[in-house]
N, C-alpha and C positions, 0 to 999 in steps of 0.2 A: 424090569425083569426080576428084580430082587424079591418081589412077592409072587410074581407070575410063575416063575420056574418052580419054586417049591410047591405051589398050589397044584400045578400040573403033575408034579412028581407023585402026589398023593393018589392019583388015579381017579379022583372024584371031580376033576375039572377038565373040561374040554374047551379049547380054543377054536372059535369059528370065524374064519376070515372071510372077507367079502360078504358079510352079513349085516343087514340093517335092522335095528330095533325099532319097530313101529309104535309099540305102546307097552306099558307095564300092565300086567293083569292083576286084578285084586279079588279078594273075597267079596260076596254080595253086599256086605255092609260097607266095603271100601276101607276097612281098617287094617288089612293085611295084604301085602304083595304075595302073589301066588306063582308068578312066572312072567313070561314076556311073549309077545307076538313078534315074530321075526320074519324077515324076507331075504331070500338068497336066490339068485338066478331067476327072479320073477315069481317064485313060489313062496307063499306065506305058510308059516307053521308055528306051532306053539311049543315052548319049552317051559315045563313046570319046575319050580324050585322052592325050597323052604326059606331060602335067603336070596334076596335080589339086591344087587348093589348097582349104583349108577355112577358113571364117570364120563360125562359127555361134554365137559367144558363149560365155560361161562355162559354161553348162549344155549348150547345143546341140551344141558340138563333141564333148565326150565321149559324149553320147548317140549321135550319128551314128557315131563310131568304134566304139563298142560294138555298135550295130545292124549294123555292116558286118563282123562276125566271120565267120570261115571256118573250115574244118577245120584249115587251117594256123595260124590265129590264133584259137583258140576263145574267148578272153576279150576280144576286140575288137582292132582294128588298132592296132599299136604298143604293145600291153599285155602284152608278155612278162614284165615285172617286176611287174605288178599296179598300176602307178602311174596308170592311166587314171582320170581324175576325182578323183584325190587331189592332195595337196600344194597345195591352194587357198591363194592368198595374197590380200592385199588392201591397201588404203591407208586411212590416216586422214589427212584433209587439213583445212587451215584457212588463214586469212589473218591476217597481222599488218600493221597499218598504222603504220609508224614516223612519228611526227608531227614535222613541221618546217614552221614557217609559210611559206606560199606557195611551197613547193618545186615545185609543179606549176602554175606560172603559165601555162605553155603545154605542149601535149602533146609528150612526147619519149619515145623508146624507152629504157627504163632497165634492160633485161635485161643486166646487166653482171657479175653475180657469182652464185655458187651454193656452198653448202657441203654436202658429202655425208658421211654416216657411217651405214651402213644398219642392221645388226642388234645390234651390241654396244655396250655402254656404254664410255665412255672412262675413263681412269685418274683424271681429276678430276671426273667427272660420273656419278652413280650410275644414271642412266636411259638406256635405249636411245636412240640418236640417229636422225636421218633426214636430210631435206634442207630447207634454207632457201634460197630462191631469189628474186631480184628478179623481179617480173613486169612485163609491159608496162603502159603506160598504160591504166587501166580507165575505160571510159565508163559512166556511170550510166544506161544504157538499160535498159528493161524494169522499172524500179523504180517502185512506186506513187507517184503524186504526193504522197501523205502523207508519204513519206520522202525524196523526191528532193532537197529542199534540204539536209537533214542528210547524205545520201550525197555530194552535190557538195562540201560543206564538208570532209568527211573526205578525199575523194580529192584535192582541191586543196592540202591541207596535210599530205600524207603520201607516203612511198615505199610502193609496193604490193608486199608480200612474201608469197609463197606458202610454206606450211610443210606438209611431208608426212612421215608416219611409215609405215614398212612393217610390215604385220602378218606374223607369223611363221607360215610353213607347216610342216606335218609330214605324215607318212603318215596320221595320224588326221583331218586336215582334208580336207574334200571331200565327195563324193557317193557314194551307192549307186546304181548304174546299172541301168536296165531298157531295153527297146526304146523306151519312150516318155516316160520321165521320169528325172530325176536328184534323188533325195531327199537333202537335207542330212544328213550324218553329224555333222559339227562344223565350225563356222566357224573361220577363222584366229584365232590368239591375238593380241589387240591388244598391240602392242609399246610400251606406255606405262609 
């Protein structure tokens, strides 16, 4: 909503609910998006726009681009090199709670450091690296009463640290596309 509400407030954006985007429309040479073919309540209609943005998720975006193919782009929009739906990447994530007695006596913003090193191992560490980053103060909300006391004790006596490793993408990772689905060919290689 942080971007949507200000956009709607301009008066130049209209949100259409219960509406499916069937395909992106392009200029005859296929080099510029010109709008979208939509369906609502069983009725198809066209919306023309000078700017078209897609946000359909990991599988939905490549399906829509593939379904929007034209004679100028027969393998899907933006798929001249055959990469549409391929080079799928992912993250392996976890938490480390560095213990220190009463370090969180009161709530404070502790996001003050991060260490990055994405795909390669380092000279003194034989494993691929990732990111280690301090996180904000974590509230133990949504935790079962059974575990709440234990969670509060850990949170009160630790710095909350987020750890993430990048999974390696390749041309072999990704999806085989059709007009209605994206079947997994191979998931990304876990970088551990």
